[in-house]
C-alpha positions in Angstrom: -0.2 21.4 -2.5 2.3 21.7 -5.3 1.8 23.6 -8.5 3.6 20.8 -10.3 2.9 17.3 -11.7 5.2 14.5 -12.7 5.9 13.9 -16.4 7.5 10.7 -17.7 8.8 9.3 -20.9 10.0 5.8 -21.5 11.1 4.2 -24.7 11.6 0.7 -26.0 13.4 -0.8 -29.0 11.1 -3.4 -30.6 12.6 -6.7 -31.7 10.2 -6.8 -34.7 7.8 -4.4 -36.4 4.6 -3.8 -34.4 2.5 -5.8 -36.8 4.7 -8.9 -36.6 3.7 -12.2 -34.8 6.5 -11.5 -32.2 4.7 -8.3 -31.1 1.2 -9.6 -31.2 0.7 -10.3 -27.5 2.2 -6.9 -26.6 -0.2 -5.2 -29.0 -3.1 -7.3 -27.7 -2.4 -5.9 -24.1 -2.0 -2.2 -25.0 -5.6 -1.2 -24.5 -5.9 -3.1 -21.2 -2.7 -1.6 -19.8 -3.5 1.9 -21.0 -7.0 1.7 -19.4 -5.4 0.5 -16.2 -3.1 3.6 -16.3 -6.1 5.9 -16.9 -8.0 4.4 -14.0 -5.0 4.5 -11.6 -5.0 7.0 -8.7 -2.9 10.0 -9.7 -3.1 9.6 -13.4 -3.5 12.9 -15.3 -2.8 12.5 -19.0 -1.0 10.2 -21.6 0.3 10.8 -25.1 -1.8 9.3 -27.9 -1.0 9.1 -31.6 -3.3 7.9 -34.4 -5.1 5.4 -32.2 -5.6 4.9 -28.5 -1.9 4.6 -27.8 1.4 6.3 -28.9 2.8 3.5 -31.0 2.4 5.4 -34.2 4.7 8.2 -32.9 8.4 7.4 -33.6 10.6 10.4 -32.9 13.6 8.1 -32.2 13.4 5.8 -35.1 11.2 3.2 -36.7 11.9 0.5 -34.2 11.6 2.7 -31.0 8.2 3.2 -29.4 7.5 5.9 -26.8 5.2 6.2 -23.9 4.6 9.5 -22.2 2.3 10.5 -19.4 1.7 12.9 -16.6 0.9 12.0 -13.0 0.0 13.8 -9.8 3.3 12.7 -8.3 6.1 10.1 -8.0 4.2 7.9 -5.6 1.2 7.5 -8.0 3.4 6.7 -11.0 5.5 4.3 -9.0 2.4 2.4 -7.8 1.1 2.0 -11.3 4.5 0.9 -12.8 5.6 -1.4 -10.0 2.5 -2.5 -8.0 -0.3 -3.0 -10.5 -1.0 -5.4 -13.4 1.5 -3.3 -15.4 4.2 -5.3 -13.7 3.1 -8.5 -15.4 3.7 -6.9 -18.8 7.1 -5.5 -17.7 8.1 -9.0 -16.7 7.6 -10.1 -20.3 9.4 -7.1 -21.9 12.3 -9.2 -23.2 9.9 -11.2 -25.4 9.2 -8.0 -27.4 12.0 -5.5 -26.8 15.8 -5.4 -27.0 17.7 -4.5 -23.9 18.6 -0.8 -23.8 22.0 0.1 -22.4 21.2 3.8 -22.3 18.7 5.5 -20.0 15.2 4.7 -21.4 13.0 6.4 -18.8 13.1 10.0 -17.6 11.0 11.9 -15.0 10.6 15.6 -14.6 8.2 18.2 -13.1 5.8 20.2 -15.2 3.4 22.9 -14.2 -0.1 21.6 -13.4 -2.1 21.4 -16.7 1.0 21.2 -19.0 1.1 18.3 -21.4 4.7 17.9 -22.6 5.6 17.6 -26.3 7.6 14.8 -27.7 10.4 17.2 -28.4 10.4 18.3 -24.8 10.4 14.7 -23.5 13.1 13.5 -25.9 15.2 16.5 -24.8 14.8 15.6 -21.2 15.8 12.0 -21.9 18.9 13.1 -23.8 19.8 15.5 -20.9 19.5 12.7 -18.4 21.7 10.5 -20.6 24.3 13.2 -20.9 24.4 14.7 -17.3 22.7 12.2 -15.1 19.8 12.9 -12.6 19.3 16.5 -11.6 16.4 18.6 -10.6 15.8 19.2 -14.3 15.3 15.5 -15.1 15.7 12.4 -12.9 14.8 8.8 -12.2 12.8 6.9 -9.7 16.0 5.9 -7.9 17.4 9.5 -7.8 14.2 11.5 -7.5 14.0 15.3 -6.9 11.1 17.2 -5.3 8.9 19.6 -7.2 10.5 23.1 -7.5 8.0 24.4 -5.0 8.4 21.6 -2.4 9.4 22.3 1.2 10.6 18.7 1.9 12.9 16.4 0.0 11.7 13.3 -1.9 12.7 9.9 -0.8 13.9 7.4 -3.4 10.9 5.4 -4.6 12.8 2.1 -4.9 14.7 0.4 -2.1 17.2 -1.5 -4.3 18.9 -1.6 -7.7 16.6 -4.5 -8.7 13.5 -3.8 -10.8 10.5 -5.4 -9.1 9.4 -6.7 -12.5 12.4 -8.9 -13.1 
């Protein structure tokens, strides 16, 4: 058993303010999707702001929302993101969010029990954007094993196509 867990941050640039009619259906699904995450195998922790989600936290600007969580490993996060009802919401993301041309999701290993700060997570995302995937920060497609692993990690996705598109 590893002494590490997987942290993730993903960000999205909203087309309209969160309280606008354009964003209403996204907001209406937040509690359901967050509950799904919390009930998913391998879920450990997720960032929360003023409410039951992190939408009030805006370290990257007024129109950019963040999501951050910790999971037991790559497999459990991948299953939640790409093989659960979360995928239905991802398929609709263009309704609510502008396309991002920079990396918008980053993965990294944290010591078991550590909950990353927003500053730490944004730093990892910036590092990924600048240097690409490394053992310090990586993506599903170019994954790295925990620092104490004895075997390599296989890529979690088989193609360049997101299953939610």
